[in-house]
KEZA-60360 format. One record per residue (C-alpha): residue number from 1; residue in one letter; x, y, z. Coordinates in steps of 0.05 Angstrom, whole numbers, plus 32768, in hexadecimal, padded with zeros to 4 digits. Layout:
N
<atom><num>NUM</num><residuo>A</residuo><east>X</east><north>Y</north><up>Z</up></atom>
...
END
This chain:
175
<atom><num>1</num><residuo>M</residuo><east>7A97</east><north>8278</north><up>7F28</up></atom>
<atom><num>2</num><residuo>S</residuo><east>7A96</east><north>822E</north><up>7F3B</up></atom>
<atom><num>3</num><residuo>E</residuo><east>7A57</east><north>820F</north><up>7F58</up></atom>
<atom><num>4</num><residuo>L</residuo><east>7A76</east><north>8208</north><up>7F9E</up></atom>
<atom><num>5</num><residuo>Q</residuo><east>7A84</east><north>8253</north><up>7FA0</up></atom>
<atom><num>6</num><residuo>C</residuo><east>7A3D</east><north>8267</north><up>7F8F</up></atom>
<atom><num>7</num><residuo>D</residuo><east>7A10</east><north>8282</north><up>7FC5</up></atom>
<atom><num>8</num><residuo>Y</residuo><east>79D6</east><north>8258</north><up>7FAC</up></atom>
<atom><num>9</num><residuo>Y</residuo><east>79D3</east><north>8218</north><up>7F85</up></atom>
<atom><num>10</num><residuo>D</residuo><east>79A0</east><north>81E2</north><up>7F75</up></atom>
<atom><num>11</num><residuo>I</residuo><east>79A5</east><north>81B0</north><up>7FAF</up></atom>
<atom><num>12</num><residuo>S</residuo><east>796E</east><north>8184</north><up>7F91</up></atom>
<atom><num>13</num><residuo>R</residuo><east>799F</east><north>815D</north><up>7F68</up></atom>
<atom><num>14</num><residuo>F</residuo><east>79C1</east><north>8146</north><up>7FA8</up></atom>
<atom><num>15</num><residuo>I</residuo><east>7980</east><north>812A</north><up>7FC6</up></atom>
<atom><num>16</num><residuo>R</residuo><east>7960</east><north>80EA</north><up>7FAE</up></atom>
<atom><num>17</num><residuo>V</residuo><east>7916</east><north>80E9</north><up>7FC1</up></atom>
<atom><num>18</num><residuo>A</residuo><east>78F0</east><north>80B4</north><up>7F9B</up></atom>
<atom><num>19</num><residuo>P</residuo><east>78A9</east><north>80C4</north><up>7F83</up></atom>
<atom><num>20</num><residuo>T</residuo><east>7891</east><north>808D</north><up>7FB3</up></atom>
<atom><num>21</num><residuo>V</residuo><east>78A4</east><north>80B8</north><up>7FF0</up></atom>
<atom><num>22</num><residuo>M</residuo><east>786A</east><north>80D8</north><up>8016</up></atom>
<atom><num>23</num><residuo>L</residuo><east>7884</east><north>811A</north><up>8033</up></atom>
<atom><num>24</num><residuo>G</residuo><east>785D</east><north>8144</north><up>8065</up></atom>
<atom><num>25</num><residuo>Q</residuo><east>785D</east><north>8190</north><up>8063</up></atom>
<atom><num>26</num><residuo>N</residuo><east>789C</east><north>81B8</north><up>8073</up></atom>
<atom><num>27</num><residuo>V</residuo><east>78CB</east><north>817D</north><up>8071</up></atom>
<atom><num>28</num><residuo>I</residuo><east>7914</east><north>8190</north><up>806A</up></atom>
<atom><num>29</num><residuo>I</residuo><east>7943</east><north>8160</north><up>8047</up></atom>
<atom><num>30</num><residuo>H</residuo><east>798D</east><north>8171</north><up>8044</up></atom>
<atom><num>31</num><residuo>G</residuo><east>79BC</east><north>815D</north><up>800C</up></atom>
<atom><num>32</num><residuo>F</residuo><east>79D1</east><north>8116</north><up>7FFB</up></atom>
<atom><num>33</num><residuo>A</residuo><east>7994</east><north>80F6</north><up>801B</up></atom>
<atom><num>34</num><residuo>N</residuo><east>7973</east><north>80B9</north><up>7FFC</up></atom>
<atom><num>35</num><residuo>L</residuo><east>792A</east><north>80AC</north><up>800A</up></atom>
<atom><num>36</num><residuo>Y</residuo><east>78FC</east><north>807A</north><up>7FE7</up></atom>
<atom><num>37</num><residuo>G</residuo><east>78B9</east><north>805C</north><up>7FF7</up></atom>
<atom><num>38</num><residuo>C</residuo><east>78B6</east><north>807A</north><up>803D</up></atom>
<atom><num>39</num><residuo>R</residuo><east>788A</east><north>80AC</north><up>8062</up></atom>
<atom><num>40</num><residuo>V</residuo><east>78A4</east><north>80EB</north><up>8084</up></atom>
<atom><num>41</num><residuo>G</residuo><east>7877</east><north>8116</north><up>80B0</up></atom>
<atom><num>42</num><residuo>D</residuo><east>786D</east><north>8161</north><up>80B2</up></atom>
<atom><num>43</num><residuo>G</residuo><east>78A6</east><north>818D</north><up>80C8</up></atom>
<atom><num>44</num><residuo>T</residuo><east>78DA</east><north>8155</north><up>80CB</up></atom>
<atom><num>45</num><residuo>R</residuo><east>7923</east><north>8164</north><up>80BB</up></atom>
<atom><num>46</num><residuo>I</residuo><east>794E</east><north>8130</north><up>8097</up></atom>
<atom><num>47</num><residuo>G</residuo><east>7999</east><north>813C</north><up>809A</up></atom>
<atom><num>48</num><residuo>P</residuo><east>79CC</east><north>812E</north><up>8064</up></atom>
<atom><num>49</num><residuo>F</residuo><east>79E3</east><north>80E8</north><up>8052</up></atom>
<atom><num>50</num><residuo>V</residuo><east>79A3</east><north>80C8</north><up>806E</up></atom>
<atom><num>51</num><residuo>E</residuo><east>7981</east><north>808C</north><up>804E</up></atom>
<atom><num>52</num><residuo>I</residuo><east>7939</east><north>807C</north><up>805D</up></atom>
<atom><num>53</num><residuo>Q</residuo><east>791F</east><north>803D</north><up>803C</up></atom>
<atom><num>54</num><residuo>A</residuo><east>78DC</east><north>8028</north><up>8021</up></atom>
<atom><num>55</num><residuo>G</residuo><east>78AC</east><north>8014</north><up>8058</up></atom>
<atom><num>56</num><residuo>A</residuo><east>78CB</east><north>8042</north><up>808D</up></atom>
<atom><num>57</num><residuo>T</residuo><east>78A0</east><north>8077</north><up>80AE</up></atom>
<atom><num>58</num><residuo>I</residuo><east>78BA</east><north>80B7</north><up>80CF</up></atom>
<atom><num>59</num><residuo>G</residuo><east>7889</east><north>80E1</north><up>80F8</up></atom>
<atom><num>60</num><residuo>A</residuo><east>787F</east><north>812C</north><up>80FC</up></atom>
<atom><num>61</num><residuo>R</residuo><east>78B2</east><north>815D</north><up>8119</up></atom>
<atom><num>62</num><residuo>C</residuo><east>78EB</east><north>812A</north><up>811C</up></atom>
<atom><num>63</num><residuo>K</residuo><east>7934</east><north>8138</north><up>8112</up></atom>
<atom><num>64</num><residuo>V</residuo><east>795D</east><north>8103</north><up>80EE</up></atom>
<atom><num>65</num><residuo>S</residuo><east>79A6</east><north>8115</north><up>80F0</up></atom>
<atom><num>66</num><residuo>S</residuo><east>79DB</east><north>8108</north><up>80BB</up></atom>
<atom><num>67</num><residuo>H</residuo><east>79F5</east><north>80C3</north><up>80A7</up></atom>
<atom><num>68</num><residuo>T</residuo><east>79B9</east><north>809E</north><up>80C3</up></atom>
<atom><num>69</num><residuo>F</residuo><east>799A</east><north>805F</north><up>80A4</up></atom>
<atom><num>70</num><residuo>I</residuo><east>7951</east><north>8050</north><up>80AF</up></atom>
<atom><num>71</num><residuo>C</residuo><east>793C</east><north>800F</north><up>808F</up></atom>
<atom><num>72</num><residuo>S</residuo><east>78FA</east><north>7FF0</north><up>807B</up></atom>
<atom><num>73</num><residuo>G</residuo><east>78CE</east><north>7FDE</north><up>80B5</up></atom>
<atom><num>74</num><residuo>V</residuo><east>78E3</east><north>8017</north><up>80E3</up></atom>
<atom><num>75</num><residuo>T</residuo><east>78AE</east><north>8045</north><up>80FE</up></atom>
<atom><num>76</num><residuo>I</residuo><east>78C3</east><north>8086</north><up>8120</up></atom>
<atom><num>77</num><residuo>E</residuo><east>788B</east><north>80AC</north><up>8141</up></atom>
<atom><num>78</num><residuo>D</residuo><east>7886</east><north>80F8</north><up>8149</up></atom>
<atom><num>79</num><residuo>E</residuo><east>78BA</east><north>8125</north><up>816A</up></atom>
<atom><num>80</num><residuo>V</residuo><east>78F3</east><north>80F2</north><up>816A</up></atom>
<atom><num>81</num><residuo>F</residuo><east>793C</east><north>8106</north><up>8167</up></atom>
<atom><num>82</num><residuo>V</residuo><east>796B</east><north>80D7</north><up>8142</up></atom>
<atom><num>83</num><residuo>G</residuo><east>79B5</east><north>80E8</north><up>814A</up></atom>
<atom><num>84</num><residuo>H</residuo><east>79ED</east><north>80E4</north><up>8117</up></atom>
<atom><num>85</num><residuo>G</residuo><east>79FE</east><north>80A0</north><up>80FA</up></atom>
<atom><num>86</num><residuo>V</residuo><east>79C5</east><north>8078</north><up>811A</up></atom>
<atom><num>87</num><residuo>M</residuo><east>79BA</east><north>8034</north><up>80FA</up></atom>
<atom><num>88</num><residuo>F</residuo><east>797A</east><north>800C</north><up>80FB</up></atom>
<atom><num>89</num><residuo>T</residuo><east>7975</east><north>7FC3</north><up>80E8</up></atom>
<atom><num>90</num><residuo>N</residuo><east>7939</east><north>7F9B</north><up>80D0</up></atom>
<atom><num>91</num><residuo>D</residuo><east>794F</east><north>7F52</north><up>80CA</up></atom>
<atom><num>92</num><residuo>P</residuo><east>7962</east><north>7F27</north><up>8106</up></atom>
<atom><num>93</num><residuo>D</residuo><east>798C</east><north>7EF7</north><up>80DD</up></atom>
<atom><num>94</num><residuo>P</residuo><east>79A7</east><north>7F19</north><up>809E</up></atom>
<atom><num>95</num><residuo>R</residuo><east>79CB</east><north>7EF1</north><up>8069</up></atom>
<atom><num>96</num><residuo>A</residuo><east>79E5</east><north>7F01</north><up>8024</up></atom>
<atom><num>97</num><residuo>T</residuo><east>79D2</east><north>7EBF</north><up>8003</up></atom>
<atom><num>98</num><residuo>S</residuo><east>799C</east><north>7E8A</north><up>8005</up></atom>
<atom><num>99</num><residuo>P</residuo><east>79AD</east><north>7E41</north><up>8016</up></atom>
<atom><num>100</num><residuo>D</residuo><east>79B8</east><north>7E34</north><up>7FCB</up></atom>
<atom><num>101</num><residuo>G</residuo><east>79ED</east><north>7E6A</north><up>7FC8</up></atom>
<atom><num>102</num><residuo>S</residuo><east>79C4</east><north>7E9C</north><up>7FA0</up></atom>
<atom><num>103</num><residuo>L</residuo><east>79BF</east><north>7EE4</north><up>7FB8</up></atom>
<atom><num>104</num><residuo>Q</residuo><east>7983</east><north>7EEE</north><up>7FE5</up></atom>
<atom><num>105</num><residuo>T</residuo><east>7947</east><north>7F16</north><up>7FCE</up></atom>
<atom><num>106</num><residuo>A</residuo><east>7911</east><north>7F39</north><up>7FF6</up></atom>
<atom><num>107</num><residuo>L</residuo><east>78EC</east><north>7EF7</north><up>7FFB</up></atom>
<atom><num>108</num><residuo>D</residuo><east>7926</east><north>7ED6</north><up>8020</up></atom>
<atom><num>109</num><residuo>W</residuo><east>7927</east><north>7EFF</north><up>8060</up></atom>
<atom><num>110</num><residuo>E</residuo><east>78FB</east><north>7F12</north><up>809A</up></atom>
<atom><num>111</num><residuo>Q</residuo><east>78EE</east><north>7F5B</north><up>80A7</up></atom>
<atom><num>112</num><residuo>V</residuo><east>78E1</east><north>7F6A</north><up>80F1</up></atom>
<atom><num>113</num><residuo>P</residuo><east>78C2</east><north>7FAE</north><up>8102</up></atom>
<atom><num>114</num><residuo>T</residuo><east>78E0</east><north>7FE1</north><up>8132</up></atom>
<atom><num>115</num><residuo>L</residuo><east>78BC</east><north>801A</north><up>8155</up></atom>
<atom><num>116</num><residuo>V</residuo><east>78D8</east><north>805A</north><up>8171</up></atom>
<atom><num>117</num><residuo>C</residuo><east>78A2</east><north>807C</north><up>819A</up></atom>
<atom><num>118</num><residuo>R</residuo><east>7891</east><north>80C6</north><up>819F</up></atom>
<atom><num>119</num><residuo>G</residuo><east>78C5</east><north>80F5</north><up>81BC</up></atom>
<atom><num>120</num><residuo>A</residuo><east>78FD</east><north>80C2</north><up>81C2</up></atom>
<atom><num>121</num><residuo>S</residuo><east>7945</east><north>80D6</north><up>81B4</up></atom>
<atom><num>122</num><residuo>I</residuo><east>797B</east><north>80A9</north><up>8196</up></atom>
<atom><num>123</num><residuo>G</residuo><east>79C3</east><north>80BD</north><up>819F</up></atom>
<atom><num>124</num><residuo>S</residuo><east>79F7</east><north>80BF</north><up>8168</up></atom>
<atom><num>125</num><residuo>G</residuo><east>7A14</east><north>807C</north><up>8152</up></atom>
<atom><num>126</num><residuo>A</residuo><east>79DE</east><north>8052</north><up>8172</up></atom>
<atom><num>127</num><residuo>V</residuo><east>79CA</east><north>8010</north><up>8152</up></atom>
<atom><num>128</num><residuo>I</residuo><east>7982</east><north>7FFB</north><up>8159</up></atom>
<atom><num>129</num><residuo>L</residuo><east>7975</east><north>7FB1</north><up>814D</up></atom>
<atom><num>130</num><residuo>C</residuo><east>7934</east><north>7F9C</north><up>812D</up></atom>
<atom><num>131</num><residuo>G</residuo><east>78F6</east><north>7F8A</north><up>8155</up></atom>
<atom><num>132</num><residuo>V</residuo><east>7901</east><north>7FBB</north><up>818E</up></atom>
<atom><num>133</num><residuo>T</residuo><east>78D5</east><north>7FF4</north><up>81A7</up></atom>
<atom><num>134</num><residuo>I</residuo><east>78F5</east><north>8033</north><up>81C2</up></atom>
<atom><num>135</num><residuo>G</residuo><east>78C1</east><north>8051</north><up>81F1</up></atom>
<atom><num>136</num><residuo>A</residuo><east>78A6</east><north>8098</north><up>81F1</up></atom>
<atom><num>137</num><residuo>G</residuo><east>78D7</east><north>80CB</north><up>820C</up></atom>
<atom><num>138</num><residuo>A</residuo><east>790F</east><north>8098</north><up>8213</up></atom>
<atom><num>139</num><residuo>L</residuo><east>7958</east><north>80AA</north><up>8208</up></atom>
<atom><num>140</num><residuo>V</residuo><east>7989</east><north>807A</north><up>81E6</up></atom>
<atom><num>141</num><residuo>G</residuo><east>79D1</east><north>808E</north><up>81F4</up></atom>
<atom><num>142</num><residuo>A</residuo><east>7A04</east><north>809A</north><up>81BE</up></atom>
<atom><num>143</num><residuo>G</residuo><east>7A23</east><north>805A</north><up>81A4</up></atom>
<atom><num>144</num><residuo>A</residuo><east>79F1</east><north>802D</north><up>81C7</up></atom>
<atom><num>145</num><residuo>V</residuo><east>79DB</east><north>7FEB</north><up>81A8</up></atom>
<atom><num>146</num><residuo>V</residuo><east>7991</east><north>7FE2</north><up>81B6</up></atom>
<atom><num>147</num><residuo>T</residuo><east>7981</east><north>7F97</north><up>81B8</up></atom>
<atom><num>148</num><residuo>R</residuo><east>7940</east><north>7F99</north><up>81DF</up></atom>
<atom><num>149</num><residuo>D</residuo><east>7905</east><north>7FC8</north><up>81EE</up></atom>
<atom><num>150</num><residuo>V</residuo><east>7913</east><north>800A</north><up>8211</up></atom>
<atom><num>151</num><residuo>E</residuo><east>78DE</east><north>8020</north><up>8244</up></atom>
<atom><num>152</num><residuo>P</residuo><east>78BD</east><north>8065</north><up>823C</up></atom>
<atom><num>153</num><residuo>G</residuo><east>78E7</east><north>809C</north><up>825C</up></atom>
<atom><num>154</num><residuo>A</residuo><east>7923</east><north>806E</north><up>8267</up></atom>
<atom><num>155</num><residuo>V</residuo><east>796B</east><north>8081</north><up>8259</up></atom>
<atom><num>156</num><residuo>V</residuo><east>7993</east><north>8046</north><up>823D</up></atom>
<atom><num>157</num><residuo>A</residuo><east>79DD</east><north>8042</north><up>8229</up></atom>
<atom><num>158</num><residuo>G</residuo><east>7A13</east><north>8010</north><up>8219</up></atom>
<atom><num>159</num><residuo>C</residuo><east>7A1B</east><north>7FD1</north><up>81F0</up></atom>
<atom><num>160</num><residuo>P</residuo><east>79EB</east><north>7FB2</north><up>81F9</up></atom>
<atom><num>161</num><residuo>A</residuo><east>79C1</east><north>7FED</north><up>8210</up></atom>
<atom><num>162</num><residuo>R</residuo><east>79AF</east><north>7FEA</north><up>825A</up></atom>
<atom><num>163</num><residuo>W</residuo><east>7982</east><north>8015</north><up>8285</up></atom>
<atom><num>164</num><residuo>M</residuo><east>79A9</east><north>804E</north><up>82A6</up></atom>
<atom><num>165</num><residuo>R</residuo><east>7973</east><north>8079</north><up>82C3</up></atom>
<atom><num>166</num><residuo>S</residuo><east>7930</east><north>809A</north><up>82B4</up></atom>
<atom><num>167</num><residuo>R</residuo><east>792D</east><north>80DC</north><up>8290</up></atom>
<atom><num>168</num><residuo>D</residuo><east>7917</east><north>8117</north><up>82BA</up></atom>
<atom><num>169</num><residuo>R</residuo><east>78CD</east><north>8128</north><up>82B8</up></atom>
<atom><num>170</num><residuo>A</residuo><east>78D6</east><north>8165</north><up>828B</up></atom>
<atom><num>171</num><residuo>S</residuo><east>78F7</east><north>813D</north><up>8254</up></atom>
<atom><num>172</num><residuo>Q</residuo><east>78C3</east><north>8106</north><up>8257</up></atom>
<atom><num>173</num><residuo>E</residuo><east>788B</east><north>8135</north><up>8247</up></atom>
<atom><num>174</num><residuo>V</residuo><east>787D</east><north>8136</north><up>81FD</up></atom>
<atom><num>175</num><residuo>S</residuo><east>784C</east><north>8166</north><up>81DE</up></atom>
END
């Protein structure tokens, strides 16, 4: 019987979790994920094809959906939902080479931190530019490009993301 026809197989060979990763209890990581040098809180679920870089922090009871990229300098607090294919950035002026034409190294760029506060939700395909704060309980619409801070409880959408409305009271409450 081929491996794909088996009821059970060893998924661990499809997950790359470096020894520098700090995992909380009951974290679920699906196949083809790549984590290194990051922190992931208790009860968080990481979908397939997710990369979380060194220096990123994911809180407890979060859900990070498939095909998402979370780079160094991103902090995601507890109970945050991150939809499919969400991309974070961490450099306001990225370049491949230095003025002398050599490939840039870590010393050649500026990392700007990003914060996603407790209970926020980020829709599929959103792009979050560096240096922004997404407030507690906020909702970023699918496909939005977040270029500036999002107020707690706000719903934003579009490119660039703009305020649409406030979330209802029940969705703003986070435990």
